[in-house]
C-alpha positions in Angstrom: -23.0 -4.5 117.2 -23.5 -5.5 121.0 -27.2 -4.4 121.1 -27.8 -6.5 118.2 -26.1 -9.6 119.9 -28.3 -8.6 122.9 -31.4 -8.7 121.0 -30.7 -11.7 119.2 -30.1 -13.3 122.9 -33.3 -12.1 124.1 -35.3 -13.6 121.2 -33.5 -17.1 121.5 -34.2 -17.3 125.1 -37.9 -16.3 124.3 -38.3 -18.9 121.8 -36.7 -21.8 123.8 -39.1 -20.8 126.7 -42.1 -20.8 124.3 -41.0 -24.2 122.7 -40.5 -25.6 126.2 -43.9 -24.4 127.3 -45.6 -26.1 124.3 -43.9 -29.2 124.9 -44.8 -29.5 128.3 -48.4 -28.5 127.1 -48.9 -31.1 124.3 -46.2 -33.5 124.0 -47.5 -35.5 120.7 -46.3 -34.5 117.4 -49.0 -32.7 115.3 -50.5 -34.5 112.4 -49.7 -31.6 110.0 -46.8 -29.2 110.1 -46.9 -26.2 108.0 -49.6 -27.9 105.9 -47.6 -30.8 105.4 -48.6 -34.3 106.8 -46.1 -36.2 108.9 -44.7 -39.4 107.4 -46.5 -42.6 109.0 -46.8 -46.3 108.1 -50.3 -46.3 109.1 -52.2 -46.5 105.9 -49.7 -48.9 104.3 -50.3 -51.2 107.2 -54.0 -51.1 107.5 -54.0 -52.2 103.7 -51.5 -55.2 104.2 -51.8 -56.4 107.8 -54.9 -58.4 107.2 -53.0 -60.5 104.7 -50.8 -61.6 107.9 -52.2 -64.5 110.0 -51.4 -66.0 113.3 -50.8 -69.7 113.1 -51.2 -72.1 116.1 -50.3 -75.6 115.9 -51.3 -79.0 118.1 -48.6 -81.6 118.2 -48.6 -84.6 120.0 -46.0 -85.4 122.7 -43.7 -88.5 122.4 -43.8 -91.4 125.1 -43.2 -90.6 128.8 -40.7 -92.9 130.6 -41.3 -91.5 133.9 -41.7 -94.5 136.2 -44.4 -92.5 138.4 -46.8 -92.6 135.1 -45.8 -96.0 134.2 -47.0 -97.1 138.0 -50.3 -95.5 137.5 -50.8 -95.7 133.8 -48.9 -98.8 132.7 -48.1 -98.7 129.0 -51.1 -96.5 127.9 -49.5 -93.2 129.3 -51.6 -90.3 128.4 -50.3 -88.1 125.6 -49.6 -84.3 126.5 -50.6 -81.7 123.8 -47.9 -79.5 122.9 -48.8 -76.1 121.6 -46.8 -73.9 119.2 -47.2 -70.5 117.6 -46.0 -68.8 114.6 -47.1 -66.5 111.6 -48.1 -66.7 108.0 -48.8 -64.8 104.7 -51.8 -65.0 102.6 -50.3 -64.9 98.9 -53.4 -66.2 97.1 -56.9 -65.2 98.6 -58.9 -66.8 95.8 -57.5 -70.4 96.5 -56.8 -69.6 100.2 -52.9 -70.3 100.2 -50.6 -69.3 103.0 -46.9 -69.5 103.0 -44.9 -69.7 106.3 -42.1 -71.5 107.6 -41.8 -75.3 107.6 -40.7 -75.5 111.2 -43.8 -73.7 112.4 -46.0 -76.5 111.2 -43.7 -79.4 111.6 -45.1 -82.4 113.1 -48.5 -80.7 113.6 -51.8 -82.6 114.2 -53.6 -79.5 113.8 -53.2 -76.0 112.2 -55.3 -73.3 113.3 -55.2 -70.0 111.6 -56.3 -66.9 112.9 -56.9 -63.9 110.8 -56.6 -60.1 111.9 -60.4 -60.0 112.2 -60.4 -62.9 114.5 -61.8 -65.4 112.4 -60.3 -68.9 112.6 -59.9 -71.6 110.0 -58.6 -75.0 110.2 -55.8 -75.2 107.6 -54.4 -78.2 105.6 -50.9 -78.8 104.5 -50.1 -78.3 101.1 -46.6 -79.3 101.0 -43.3 -78.4 102.7 -39.8 -78.0 101.8 -37.3 -78.8 104.6 -34.3 -77.7 103.0 -35.3 -74.2 102.6 -37.8 -74.3 105.5 -41.0 -73.1 103.4 -44.2 -74.5 103.8 -47.6 -73.8 102.0 -51.1 -74.6 103.8 -54.4 -73.8 102.8 -57.8 -72.4 104.2 -61.3 -71.9 103.2 -61.1 -68.9 100.8 -63.6 -66.6 102.6 -63.2 -62.9 102.2 -59.4 -63.2 102.3 -56.8 -60.5 101.8 -53.5 -61.3 99.8 -50.2 -59.5 100.0 -48.6 -58.2 96.7 -45.2 -59.6 96.3 -42.1 -57.6 95.2 -39.0 -58.8 93.3 -36.4 -59.2 96.3 -33.5 -59.1 93.5 -34.2 -55.6 93.3 -33.5 -55.0 97.0 -30.7 -52.7 98.3 -28.8 -52.5 101.7 -30.3 -49.6 103.5 -33.9 -50.0 102.2 -36.5 -49.6 105.1 -38.6 -52.5 106.0 -41.4 -53.7 108.1 -41.5 -57.1 110.1 -45.0 -58.1 110.7 -45.7 -61.3 112.8 -47.0 -63.0 116.1 -44.2 -62.6 118.6 -44.5 -64.8 121.6 -47.9 -65.5 120.7 -49.0 -62.0 121.6 -50.8 -61.4 118.4 -50.1 -59.3 115.4 -47.2 -56.7 116.0 -45.3 -54.6 113.7 -41.6 -53.4 113.9 -39.6 -51.4 111.4 -35.8 -51.2 110.5 -33.6 -51.6 107.2 -32.0 -54.2 105.2 -28.6 -54.8 107.0 -27.0 -57.3 104.3 -28.2 -59.3 101.2 -27.2 -62.8 100.1 -26.3 -64.1 103.5 -25.0 -67.7 103.1 -23.1 -70.4 104.9 -24.8 -69.8 108.2 -25.8 -73.4 108.6 -29.5 -72.7 109.5 -30.9 -74.3 106.3 -29.6 -76.4 103.5 -30.2 -73.6 100.9 -29.7 -69.9 102.2 -30.0 -66.9 100.5 -30.8 -64.6 103.5 -32.0 -60.9 103.6 -30.5 -59.6 107.2 -32.4 -57.0 108.8 -32.3 -55.2 112.1 -36.0 -54.7 112.2 -36.8 -56.5 115.7 -37.9 -60.1 115.2 -38.4 -62.5 118.0 -39.8 -65.8 118.8 -43.2 -66.4 117.1 -42.3 -64.2 114.2 -41.3 -67.2 112.1 -43.5 -67.3 108.8 -44.1 -63.7 109.4 -43.7 -60.9 106.3 -41.1 -58.7 105.9 -42.3 -55.9 103.3 -41.0 -52.9 101.9 -42.5 -49.3 102.5 -45.2 -50.0 99.5 -46.4 -53.0 101.6 -45.1 -55.5 99.2 -44.0 -58.7 100.3 -40.1 -59.3 100.0 -39.4 -62.0 102.6 -40.5 -64.3 105.3 -39.1 -63.9 108.7 -37.1 -67.1 109.6 -34.2 -66.7 112.2 -32.7 -64.6 114.5 -28.9 -64.3 116.2 -29.3 -64.2 119.7 -29.3 -66.4 122.7 -32.4 -68.5 123.4 -33.3 -67.0 126.9 -33.2 -63.5 125.2 -35.0 -62.0 122.1 -34.0 -59.9 119.2 -30.3 -58.0 119.1 -30.8 -56.5 115.6 -29.7 -59.5 113.4 -32.9 -61.2 112.0 -32.9 -63.2 108.8 -35.5 -63.5 106.2 -36.2 -65.9 103.0 -36.3 -63.8 100.0 -39.3 -63.6 98.1 -37.9 -64.8 94.7 -37.1 -68.1 96.6 -40.5 -68.4 98.4 -42.3 -67.9 95.3 -40.7 -70.5 93.2 -40.9 -73.2 96.2 -44.6 -72.3 96.6 -45.4 -72.7 93.0 -43.9 -76.2 92.9 -45.4 -77.3 96.2 -48.8 -76.3 95.1 -48.4 -77.9 91.5 -46.5 -81.1 92.5 -46.7 -81.1 96.5 -42.9 -81.2 96.8 -39.9 -79.6 95.3 -37.5 -81.2 93.3 -34.3 -79.3 92.7 -32.3 -79.5 89.6 -28.4 -79.9 89.4 -25.5 -79.2 87.1 -23.4 -82.2 88.1 -20.4 -80.3 89.6 -18.4 -80.6 93.0 -17.6 -77.3 94.4 -15.3 -75.5 96.9 -14.6 -71.9 98.5 -11.8 -70.0 97.1 -9.0 -70.0 99.7 -6.7 -66.8 99.8 -3.6 -68.9 98.3 -5.8 -69.8 95.3 -6.3 -66.2 94.0 -3.0 -65.8 92.5 -2.6 -69.4 91.4 -6.0 -69.4 89.4 -5.3 -65.8 88.1 -8.3 -64.5 89.8 -9.1 -60.6 90.4 -10.6 -61.1 93.8 -11.6 -63.8 96.2 -15.1 -64.4 94.7 -16.5 -67.1 92.9 -16.7 -71.1 93.5 -14.1 -73.5 92.4 -15.2 -76.5 90.4 -13.3 -79.3 92.2 -15.1 -81.9 90.1 -17.3 -82.2 86.8 -19.6 -85.5 86.6 -19.3 -86.9 83.0 -22.4 -86.5 81.1 -23.9 -84.0 83.2 -25.2 -80.5 82.2 -22.1 -78.7 83.3 -19.8 -81.3 81.2 -22.2 -80.7 78.0 -21.8 -76.8 78.5 -18.2 -77.0 78.5 -17.1 -76.6 82.2 -14.2 -78.4 83.5 -12.5 -79.0 86.9 -10.4 -75.8 87.6 -13.0 -73.5 86.4 -14.3 -70.7 88.8 -17.7 -69.7 88.4 -18.0 -66.0 88.9 -21.7 -65.2 87.7 -25.0 -67.1 87.4 -27.6 -65.3 85.0 -25.7 -62.0 85.9 -25.7 -62.2 89.5 -22.4 -62.5 91.3 -21.2 -65.7 92.8 -19.7 -64.8 96.2 -18.9 -68.5 97.3 -19.7 -72.0 97.1 -22.7 -71.7 99.4 -24.1 -68.8 97.3 -23.4 -71.0 93.9 -25.3 -74.1 95.6 -28.5 -71.9 96.5 -28.6 -69.9 93.1 -28.7 -73.4 91.1 -30.9 -75.1 93.8 -33.4 -72.4 93.5 -33.9 -72.4 89.7 -36.7 -74.4 88.0 -35.5 -77.9 86.5 -35.1 -77.8 83.0 -34.5 -74.1 82.8 -31.1 -72.4 81.0 -28.5 -70.8 83.2 -26.1 -68.5 81.7 -22.6 -68.9 83.5 -19.7 -66.6 83.6 -16.3 -68.6 84.6 -12.8 -68.0 84.6 -10.3 -70.4 83.1 -6.5 -69.7 83.1 -7.3 -66.0 83.8 -9.4 -65.7 81.0 -13.5 -64.9 81.2 -15.7 -67.2 79.4 -19.2 -67.8 79.2 -21.5 -70.7 78.6 -25.2 -71.5 79.0 -26.2 -75.0 80.6 -29.7 -76.5 81.1 -30.4 -77.5 84.8 -31.0 -81.2 85.1 -33.5 -83.1 86.9 -32.7 -84.9 89.9 -33.6 -88.4 88.4 -30.7 -87.5 85.8 -28.2 -88.4 88.4 -28.4 -92.0 87.6 -27.1 -91.3 84.0 -24.1 -89.4 85.5 -21.0 -91.5 85.8 -18.7 -90.3 88.9 -16.0 -92.8 87.9 -15.1 -91.0 84.5 -15.6 -87.6 86.1 -13.1 -85.0 85.8 -11.7 -84.0 89.4 -8.8 -81.8 90.8 -7.1 -83.2 93.5 -7.7 -80.9 96.6 -4.6 -79.2 97.9 -3.3 -80.9 101.3 -3.7 -78.6 104.3 -4.0 -79.1 108.0 -7.4 -79.9 109.1 -8.6 -76.7 111.2 -10.3 -76.8 114.3 -14.2 -76.8 113.9 -15.5 -73.3 114.8 -19.2 -72.4 115.5 -19.1 -68.7 114.3 -22.9 -68.7 114.9 -23.6 -70.6 118.3 -26.9 -69.1 119.1 -28.7 -68.9 115.8 -31.9 -70.6 116.2 -35.3 -70.6 114.2 -37.7 -68.3 116.1 
């Protein structure tokens, strides 16, 4: 028995020495091990990176009040050009449409798009939606590659993702990670939020760039990061999901603007002390604190005191989540709502109203519940360092 252990020890020492010698001689991993190719993202990236573009902008500076400038130039102070960088994704090669963040092209006098093959085009602004931070620009459709778009509603936490963009203006760069969370709302970054959170490194300049799955399909636009302005990525980045992007893009292309529908409701978050009094199973949902007369919600049977728990089958987590869900629906579309009234689960269907229908709503005759009196808490900023990248 002892002899066998000695032989085994010799074999292990010999193998260790052999492996150590091989690693010194050749530190690179082989392309094939036991006849099987090692996993790589290279093939997928070669196919999709031509659809991701670098965007540079020129914006005019405001007036300079420096007395030294005024002494030499009087009132005609020379304007100083400011340059900006970001990213974008070609989503329609036939027509040359590119989606990006609205803040990337904000106040731009010139928008220059650089493709992966270094061709450059001047871009024209098609439209922008500041409330969701999405914009569409257009270039000459010459030998372009568009990116396929996935349904972001099918994403799961833990899915592997790849971020492609133009960090710090360095040129096209690729990072990878996973989906850390879905449906992030209430961050105060945009009016309408439904962010994908990822730990794939995203840095300033990645704004408007692509977040893709391992099939190379677009699942989101990289938009913001959590971190100090003096630093870069800390592993918490946010992307606008593709379902929201395409809805906005289609409206911008067709109408040049986005018109969001409404149900005619006032909503509040569920507080812990409301769970028992409203006979809720958990604290999820959005409390209807007011329903406007003659609104789509009232016509569907919704009343103040109801708690909306699902919209078209999707769980409503809080009031911000409900606001984003309704705001991203096409006007005139029907929405299935699940709600709780006096502990009973009910369902109804409402038609999302048009923005100009608000004139027909009567707030005076609306049904409201009086908010519970409570001491106003001190305002806290839980995300002091969130900023657009």
